[in-house]
C-alpha positions as CSV (number, residue, x, y, z in Angstrom):
1,M,2.8,-52.0,-32.6
2,A,0.4,-49.9,-30.4
3,Q,2.4,-50.7,-27.3
4,K,5.6,-49.5,-29.1
5,V,3.9,-46.2,-30.0
6,V,2.7,-45.7,-26.4
7,L,6.2,-46.5,-25.1
8,F,7.8,-44.1,-27.5
9,G,5.4,-41.3,-26.6
10,F,6.1,-41.9,-22.9
11,L,9.8,-41.7,-23.4
12,L,9.5,-38.6,-25.5
13,W,7.4,-37.0,-22.7
14,M,10.0,-37.9,-20.1
15,L,12.8,-36.4,-22.2
16,T,11.0,-33.2,-23.1
17,P,11.8,-30.3,-20.7
18,N,8.8,-29.2,-18.6
19,W,9.2,-25.5,-19.0
20,S,6.0,-24.7,-17.0
21,S,7.3,-26.4,-13.9
22,A,10.6,-24.5,-14.2
23,Q,8.8,-21.2,-14.0
24,E,9.0,-19.6,-10.5
25,V,5.7,-18.6,-8.8
26,A,5.5,-15.7,-6.5
27,V,2.3,-15.6,-4.3
28,Y,1.3,-12.2,-3.0
29,A,-0.9,-11.7,0.1
30,R,-4.3,-10.6,-0.9
31,S,-5.1,-7.8,1.6
32,H,-8.2,-7.6,3.8
33,T,-10.3,-4.9,2.3
34,Q,-13.9,-4.5,1.1
35,F,-12.7,-2.5,-1.9
36,D,-11.1,-5.2,-4.1
37,D,-10.1,-2.7,-6.8
38,R,-7.7,-1.1,-4.3
39,N,-5.5,-4.1,-5.0
40,E,-5.5,-3.4,-8.7
41,Y,-2.7,-0.9,-8.9
42,P,-0.1,-2.6,-6.7
43,V,-0.8,-6.0,-8.4
44,K,-0.6,-4.5,-11.9
45,L,2.6,-2.6,-11.0
46,L,4.1,-5.7,-9.6
47,E,3.2,-7.7,-12.7
48,H,4.7,-5.1,-15.0
49,A,7.8,-4.9,-12.9
50,L,8.4,-8.7,-13.1
51,Q,7.7,-8.7,-16.8
52,T,10.0,-5.7,-17.4
53,S,12.8,-7.4,-15.4
54,G,12.8,-10.4,-17.8
55,A,12.6,-12.8,-14.9
56,D,10.5,-16.0,-15.5
57,I,8.3,-15.4,-12.5
58,K,4.5,-15.8,-12.5
59,L,2.5,-13.8,-10.0
60,Q,-0.4,-15.4,-8.2
61,S,-2.8,-14.3,-5.5
62,S,-3.2,-16.0,-2.2
63,Q,-6.4,-18.0,-2.1
64,D,-7.5,-16.4,1.2
65,I,-7.5,-12.8,2.5
66,I,-4.5,-12.5,4.7
67,L,-4.0,-9.8,7.4
68,Q,-0.8,-7.9,7.2
69,G,0.8,-9.2,10.4
70,R,0.2,-12.8,9.4
71,A,1.4,-12.2,5.9
72,I,4.7,-10.8,7.3
73,N,5.1,-14.0,9.3
74,L,4.4,-16.3,6.4
75,I,6.9,-14.5,4.2
76,R,9.6,-14.4,6.8
77,N,9.1,-18.2,7.4
78,N,8.8,-19.1,3.7
79,Q,5.3,-20.5,4.3
80,G,3.6,-20.1,0.9
81,I,3.5,-16.3,0.6
82,H,6.4,-14.5,-1.1
83,V,5.5,-10.8,-1.4
84,L,3.3,-8.1,0.0
85,W,3.1,-4.4,-0.1
86,A,2.9,-2.5,3.2
87,M,3.9,0.8,4.8
88,T,7.5,0.6,5.9
89,S,8.7,0.9,9.5
90,K,11.9,0.1,11.3
91,E,10.5,-3.1,12.6
92,R,9.2,-4.3,9.2
93,E,12.6,-3.6,7.6
94,T,14.3,-5.9,10.2
95,E,11.9,-8.7,9.5
96,L,11.8,-8.6,5.6
97,S,13.7,-7.2,2.7
98,P,12.1,-3.9,1.4
99,I,12.4,-2.8,-2.2
100,R,12.9,0.9,-1.3
101,I,10.8,2.3,-4.1
102,P,7.6,3.9,-2.7
103,I,4.9,2.5,-5.0
104,Y,2.5,5.4,-4.1
105,K,5.2,8.0,-4.4
106,G,4.7,8.9,-0.7
107,L,1.0,9.8,-1.0
108,I,0.1,7.1,1.5
109,G,1.2,9.7,4.1
110,W,-1.0,12.6,2.6
111,R,-4.2,12.3,4.6
112,L,-7.6,13.8,4.2
113,C,-10.2,13.3,6.9
114,I,-13.4,11.5,6.6
115,V,-16.0,13.3,8.8
116,H,-19.6,13.5,9.6
117,P,-21.3,16.5,7.8
118,N,-22.2,17.9,11.3
119,N,-18.5,18.3,12.1
120,I,-17.1,20.0,9.0
121,K,-17.3,23.5,10.5
122,K,-15.1,22.4,13.4
123,F,-12.2,21.9,11.1
124,A,-12.3,25.3,9.6
125,R,-10.8,26.6,12.8
126,I,-7.8,24.2,12.6
127,H,-4.6,25.9,11.4
128,S,-1.7,24.3,13.4
129,L,-0.6,21.1,15.0
130,E,-1.7,22.5,18.4
131,D,-5.2,23.1,17.0
132,L,-5.2,19.6,15.6
133,R,-4.8,18.2,19.1
134,T,-8.4,19.2,19.9
135,I,-9.7,16.7,17.3
136,T,-10.3,13.0,18.1
137,F,-9.2,10.6,15.4
138,V,-9.7,6.9,14.8
139,Q,-7.1,4.5,13.3
140,G,-6.6,0.7,13.0
141,H,-5.2,-0.8,16.2
142,D,-2.2,-2.4,14.4
143,W,-1.6,0.3,11.8
144,P,1.7,2.3,11.8
145,D,-0.4,5.5,11.5
146,L,-1.7,4.9,15.0
147,D,1.8,5.3,16.4
148,I,2.5,8.3,14.2
149,F,-0.6,10.2,15.4
150,Q,0.1,9.3,19.0
151,H,3.8,10.4,18.7
152,N,2.6,13.8,17.6
153,G,0.4,14.2,20.6
154,L,-2.9,13.7,18.8
155,Q,-6.0,12.1,20.4
156,V,-6.6,8.7,18.7
157,E,-8.9,5.9,19.4
158,S,-8.0,2.5,17.9
159,N,-10.3,-0.1,16.4
160,A,-9.5,-3.6,15.1
161,N,-12.4,-3.6,12.6
162,Y,-12.0,-1.6,9.4
163,H,-15.7,-1.1,8.8
164,S,-16.4,-0.2,12.5
165,M,-14.2,2.9,12.0
166,F,-16.6,4.3,9.5
167,K,-19.5,3.5,11.9
168,M,-17.7,5.5,14.6
169,I,-17.7,8.5,12.3
170,E,-21.4,8.0,11.4
171,M,-22.3,7.8,15.1
172,E,-20.1,10.9,15.8
173,R,-18.1,9.0,18.5
174,V,-14.9,10.4,17.0
175,D,-14.3,13.5,14.8
176,A,-12.3,12.1,11.9
177,F,-10.9,9.1,10.1
178,P,-7.7,10.1,8.2
179,R,-7.3,8.4,4.9
180,A,-4.7,8.7,2.2
181,L,-6.0,10.9,-0.6
182,I,-5.5,7.9,-3.0
183,E,-7.8,5.8,-0.8
184,I,-10.6,8.1,0.3
185,W,-12.8,8.5,-2.8
186,P,-13.9,4.9,-3.3
187,E,-14.5,4.6,0.4
188,L,-16.8,7.7,0.4
189,E,-18.8,6.1,-2.5
190,T,-19.6,3.2,-0.1
191,Y,-20.2,5.4,3.0
192,S,-22.1,8.1,1.1
193,S,-23.5,9.7,4.3
194,L,-19.9,10.9,5.2
195,R,-17.8,13.6,3.7
196,A,-14.2,14.5,2.9
197,E,-13.2,17.4,5.0
198,P,-12.3,20.2,2.5
199,H,-9.9,22.3,4.6
200,L,-6.9,20.2,5.9
201,L,-4.1,18.1,4.5
202,I,-2.3,16.1,7.3
203,R,1.0,15.0,5.9
204,Y,3.9,12.9,7.1
205,P,6.7,11.0,5.3
206,A,5.6,7.5,4.6
207,A,6.3,4.8,2.0
208,V,4.6,1.7,0.9
209,Y,7.1,-0.8,-0.4
210,Y,7.1,-4.4,-1.8
211,F,8.5,-6.7,0.8
212,V,10.0,-10.1,0.3
213,S,11.8,-12.7,2.4
214,R,15.5,-12.1,3.2
215,S,16.1,-15.6,1.8
216,N,14.6,-14.8,-1.6
217,P,17.2,-12.6,-3.3
218,S,16.1,-13.6,-6.8
219,L,12.6,-12.2,-6.3
220,Y,14.0,-9.1,-4.6
221,Q,16.3,-8.4,-7.5
222,A,13.6,-9.0,-10.1
223,I,11.2,-6.6,-8.5
224,K,13.8,-4.0,-7.9
225,D,15.2,-4.2,-11.5
226,G,11.8,-4.1,-13.0
227,L,10.7,-1.0,-11.0
228,E,13.9,0.8,-11.8
229,K,13.5,0.1,-15.5
230,M,9.9,1.3,-15.4
231,M,10.9,4.6,-13.7
232,A,13.6,5.1,-16.4
233,N,11.2,4.5,-19.3
234,G,8.3,6.5,-17.8
235,E,6.0,3.4,-17.4
236,F,5.9,3.8,-13.6
237,T,4.6,7.3,-13.8
238,R,2.2,6.5,-16.6
239,L,0.6,3.7,-14.6
240,F,0.6,5.8,-11.4
241,N,-1.2,8.7,-13.2
242,E,-3.7,6.3,-14.8
243,F,-4.8,5.2,-11.3
244,Y,-4.4,8.3,-9.2
245,L,-4.1,11.5,-11.1
246,Q,-7.9,12.1,-10.9
247,A,-7.8,11.5,-7.1
248,I,-5.0,14.0,-6.7
249,E,-6.8,16.6,-8.7
250,R,-10.0,15.9,-6.8
251,A,-8.3,16.7,-3.5
252,R,-7.7,20.3,-4.5
253,L,-4.4,20.4,-2.6
254,Q,-3.6,24.1,-3.3
255,E,-6.7,25.1,-1.3
256,R,-5.8,23.1,1.9
257,T,-3.9,24.0,5.0
258,V,-1.0,21.6,5.4
259,I,-0.1,20.3,8.8
260,D,3.1,18.2,8.9
261,L,3.6,15.4,11.4
262,E,6.8,13.6,12.3
263,N,7.0,9.9,11.5
264,P,9.1,8.2,14.3
265,L,8.8,4.8,12.5
266,L,10.6,5.9,9.4
267,P,13.8,3.9,8.9
268,A,17.1,5.8,8.4
269,D,17.5,4.2,4.9
270,T,14.3,5.8,3.5
271,P,15.4,7.5,0.3
272,L,13.8,10.9,1.1
273,N,16.5,12.8,-0.8
274,N,15.7,11.1,-4.1
275,P,13.1,13.4,-5.6
276,R,12.2,11.1,-8.5
277,L,10.7,8.7,-6.0
278,W,8.2,11.1,-4.4
279,Y,5.2,13.0,-5.5
280,A,5.7,16.8,-5.3
281,N,2.7,19.0,-5.1
282,P,2.9,21.3,-8.2
C-alpha cells in the first residue's frame, strides 16, 4: 500500500506543471562601484518595468561584479548575462539592442566637478569653452566621457582605477573630476576632503539605456513596454524624483554657468526631439 502511495505521488509530481521552471530569468551585470546604492535606482526601475509589462521574467543580479566591457561581451555572446545599463554610443548600439529610453533623463551628461578646496577659486574665472581648456580633468580610461572631453579640446588624463581618480584630486595632480549631478553627492560623502565646485555646469547630450542581446527580442520588448507604460502612468517620473529630485535641487542649477560640449559618440537614432524623455531645467 505504501509503495502505491509513493508511486501515485511520483506520477502526480511528474504530471503537475512546473511553473517556476517556466519563468524566464534575466541576469543583470552588477556594476563595479564602491557605492552599492547607486545600483538601487536602475535595478528598481528595471524590476518595475518588467512587472508592469506583465512578462513572467524574474530579475537576478550577477554573482560577481562585472566590468562594463566584459558585460557587453557576455550579453552579446549569450553567456549568462542578459541586461546592463550603460551610456550609449555608436559602437555599443551596433553590438547590443538599446531600449532608447534614457533612464536618468539625460542627467548623466550634466556634470559638476569634484575639486580640491585649494582650486575652487580657479573655476570662478571660467565662463566659456575656451576658458575650460585651461583646466586639467581626469576620466576613466574606457569611459565614453573621455572621448567626449578630448573631442572638445579639453585636457584630460585617464585612469583605469575609479578610486585613484579621487586620489589624483586629493593630491592636486589634476584640477577636476567631472561627475554627473546624480552621482556626485554620495561620492563626496566618502571623499569628504573634496568639494563640489559651485560655479560651473558642464553639459553634453548623453543617455544611459538598458541594453540586451540582439537575439533576445522578448526581453527587449518586455523592458520597452514596461518603461513606456510607466511613463504614461507617471510611475517613471515618480520613481526618478524619489531618487534624484533632492540631488537636482542641491546642485542649484540656476546659479551655475553652463558650458555645453558636443558628444561625437551620440548615435543618430538618439530621441533628442522627444521632450518627455529628458530632464528640462525649470
